[in-house]
Biotite code that builds the C-alpha atoms (Angstrom):
import biotite.structure as struc

atoms = struc.array([
    struc.Atom([6.238, 3.406, 2.461], chain_id="A", res_id=1, res_name="UNK", atom_name="CA", element="C"),
    struc.Atom([7.478, 5.245, 5.457], chain_id="A", res_id=2, res_name="UNK", atom_name="CA", element="C"),
    struc.Atom([8.505, 8.258, 3.290], chain_id="A", res_id=3, res_name="UNK", atom_name="CA", element="C"),
    struc.Atom([5.049, 8.197, 1.591], chain_id="A", res_id=4, res_name="UNK", atom_name="CA", element="C"),
    struc.Atom([3.303, 8.169, 5.117], chain_id="A", res_id=5, res_name="UNK", atom_name="CA", element="C"),
    struc.Atom([5.503, 10.942, 6.346], chain_id="A", res_id=6, res_name="UNK", atom_name="CA", element="C"),
    struc.Atom([4.750, 12.984, 3.213], chain_id="A", res_id=7, res_name="UNK", atom_name="CA", element="C"),
    struc.Atom([1.012, 12.172, 3.555], chain_id="A", res_id=8, res_name="UNK", atom_name="CA", element="C"),
    struc.Atom([0.807, 10.546, 0.119], chain_id="A", res_id=9, res_name="UNK", atom_name="CA", element="C"),
    struc.Atom([-0.819, 7.484, 1.689], chain_id="A", res_id=10, res_name="UNK", atom_name="CA", element="C"),
    struc.Atom([-2.957, 7.144, 4.743], chain_id="A", res_id=11, res_name="UNK", atom_name="CA", element="C"),
    struc.Atom([-1.366, 7.293, 8.182], chain_id="A", res_id=12, res_name="UNK", atom_name="CA", element="C"),
    struc.Atom([-0.374, 3.779, 9.546], chain_id="A", res_id=13, res_name="UNK", atom_name="CA", element="C"),
    struc.Atom([-0.505, 2.161, 6.027], chain_id="A", res_id=14, res_name="UNK", atom_name="CA", element="C"),
    struc.Atom([2.241, -0.254, 6.725], chain_id="A", res_id=15, res_name="UNK", atom_name="CA", element="C"),
    struc.Atom([0.204, -1.400, 9.931], chain_id="A", res_id=16, res_name="UNK", atom_name="CA", element="C"),
    struc.Atom([-2.825, -1.665, 7.654], chain_id="A", res_id=17, res_name="UNK", atom_name="CA", element="C"),
    struc.Atom([-1.007, -3.788, 5.061], chain_id="A", res_id=18, res_name="UNK", atom_name="CA", element="C"),
    struc.Atom([0.514, -6.141, 7.617], chain_id="A", res_id=19, res_name="UNK", atom_name="CA", element="C"),
    struc.Atom([-2.982, -6.543, 9.401], chain_id="A", res_id=20, res_name="UNK", atom_name="CA", element="C"),
    struc.Atom([-4.678, -7.388, 6.029], chain_id="A", res_id=21, res_name="UNK", atom_name="CA", element="C"),
    struc.Atom([-1.903, -9.883, 5.141], chain_id="A", res_id=22, res_name="UNK", atom_name="CA", element="C"),
    struc.Atom([-2.402, -11.580, 8.658], chain_id="A", res_id=23, res_name="UNK", atom_name="CA", element="C"),
    struc.Atom([-6.289, -11.637, 7.834], chain_id="A", res_id=24, res_name="UNK", atom_name="CA", element="C"),
    struc.Atom([-5.686, -13.258, 4.449], chain_id="A", res_id=25, res_name="UNK", atom_name="CA", element="C"),
    struc.Atom([-3.332, -15.634, 5.732], chain_id="A", res_id=26, res_name="UNK", atom_name="CA", element="C"),
    struc.Atom([-5.933, -16.666, 8.596], chain_id="A", res_id=27, res_name="UNK", atom_name="CA", element="C"),
    struc.Atom([-8.802, -16.967, 5.970], chain_id="A", res_id=28, res_name="UNK", atom_name="CA", element="C"),
    struc.Atom([-6.516, -19.407, 3.913], chain_id="A", res_id=29, res_name="UNK", atom_name="CA", element="C"),
    struc.Atom([-6.183, -16.776, 1.019], chain_id="A", res_id=30, res_name="UNK", atom_name="CA", element="C"),
    struc.Atom([-2.475, -16.506, 1.394], chain_id="A", res_id=31, res_name="UNK", atom_name="CA", element="C"),
    struc.Atom([-0.595, -13.859, -0.696], chain_id="A", res_id=32, res_name="UNK", atom_name="CA", element="C"),
    struc.Atom([3.109, -13.196, -0.245], chain_id="A", res_id=33, res_name="UNK", atom_name="CA", element="C"),
    struc.Atom([3.642, -10.009, 1.723], chain_id="A", res_id=34, res_name="UNK", atom_name="CA", element="C"),
    struc.Atom([5.753, -8.730, -0.916], chain_id="A", res_id=35, res_name="UNK", atom_name="CA", element="C"),
    struc.Atom([3.048, -8.769, -3.211], chain_id="A", res_id=36, res_name="UNK", atom_name="CA", element="C"),
    struc.Atom([0.882, -6.628, -0.892], chain_id="A", res_id=37, res_name="UNK", atom_name="CA", element="C"),
    struc.Atom([3.550, -4.018, -0.683], chain_id="A", res_id=38, res_name="UNK", atom_name="CA", element="C"),
    struc.Atom([3.975, -4.204, -4.467], chain_id="A", res_id=39, res_name="UNK", atom_name="CA", element="C"),
    struc.Atom([0.345, -3.445, -4.820], chain_id="A", res_id=40, res_name="UNK", atom_name="CA", element="C"),
    struc.Atom([0.644, -0.504, -2.737], chain_id="A", res_id=41, res_name="UNK", atom_name="CA", element="C"),
    struc.Atom([3.422, 1.065, -4.484], chain_id="A", res_id=42, res_name="UNK", atom_name="CA", element="C"),
    struc.Atom([1.526, 0.482, -7.635], chain_id="A", res_id=43, res_name="UNK", atom_name="CA", element="C"),
    struc.Atom([-1.238, 2.493, -6.206], chain_id="A", res_id=44, res_name="UNK", atom_name="CA", element="C"),
    struc.Atom([1.246, 5.139, -5.005], chain_id="A", res_id=45, res_name="UNK", atom_name="CA", element="C"),
    struc.Atom([2.660, 5.452, -8.636], chain_id="A", res_id=46, res_name="UNK", atom_name="CA", element="C"),
    struc.Atom([-0.491, 5.376, -10.631], chain_id="A", res_id=47, res_name="UNK", atom_name="CA", element="C"),
    struc.Atom([-3.096, 6.398, -8.130], chain_id="A", res_id=48, res_name="UNK", atom_name="CA", element="C"),
    struc.Atom([-6.186, 4.551, -6.621], chain_id="A", res_id=49, res_name="UNK", atom_name="CA", element="C"),
    struc.Atom([-9.580, 5.228, -5.701], chain_id="A", res_id=50, res_name="UNK", atom_name="CA", element="C"),
    struc.Atom([-10.591, 3.061, -2.767], chain_id="A", res_id=51, res_name="UNK", atom_name="CA", element="C"),
    struc.Atom([-13.517, 2.697, -0.435], chain_id="A", res_id=52, res_name="UNK", atom_name="CA", element="C"),
    struc.Atom([-11.758, 4.207, 2.548], chain_id="A", res_id=53, res_name="UNK", atom_name="CA", element="C"),
    struc.Atom([-9.025, 6.158, 1.083], chain_id="A", res_id=54, res_name="UNK", atom_name="CA", element="C"),
    struc.Atom([-7.874, 7.817, -2.265], chain_id="A", res_id=55, res_name="UNK", atom_name="CA", element="C"),
    struc.Atom([-4.225, 7.638, -3.141], chain_id="A", res_id=56, res_name="UNK", atom_name="CA", element="C"),
    struc.Atom([-3.235, 10.329, -5.773], chain_id="A", res_id=57, res_name="UNK", atom_name="CA", element="C"),
    struc.Atom([-0.431, 9.284, -8.244], chain_id="A", res_id=58, res_name="UNK", atom_name="CA", element="C"),
    struc.Atom([2.895, 10.446, -6.990], chain_id="A", res_id=59, res_name="UNK", atom_name="CA", element="C"),
    struc.Atom([4.849, 9.359, -10.208], chain_id="A", res_id=60, res_name="UNK", atom_name="CA", element="C"),
    struc.Atom([8.034, 10.149, -8.387], chain_id="A", res_id=61, res_name="UNK", atom_name="CA", element="C"),
    struc.Atom([11.341, 8.465, -7.775], chain_id="A", res_id=62, res_name="UNK", atom_name="CA", element="C"),
    struc.Atom([10.016, 6.355, -4.912], chain_id="A", res_id=63, res_name="UNK", atom_name="CA", element="C"),
    struc.Atom([8.615, 3.871, -7.462], chain_id="A", res_id=64, res_name="UNK", atom_name="CA", element="C"),
    struc.Atom([11.097, 4.170, -10.133], chain_id="A", res_id=65, res_name="UNK", atom_name="CA", element="C"),
    struc.Atom([12.624, 0.889, -11.605], chain_id="A", res_id=66, res_name="UNK", atom_name="CA", element="C"),
])
């Protein structure tokens, strides 16, 4: 994620945003493992995603290779 932020593939402070969202979900009793939140973001990075606030263009690079 930090590489993606540095290369401007994802919005700035994406890691902080993910952590804040995870905390808010936990507080609302809608717990999702943090790993799943990051996995979702890596999927967006790999396949692309049109969001309400930001668009993430598909990178399809070695960052998400299995």
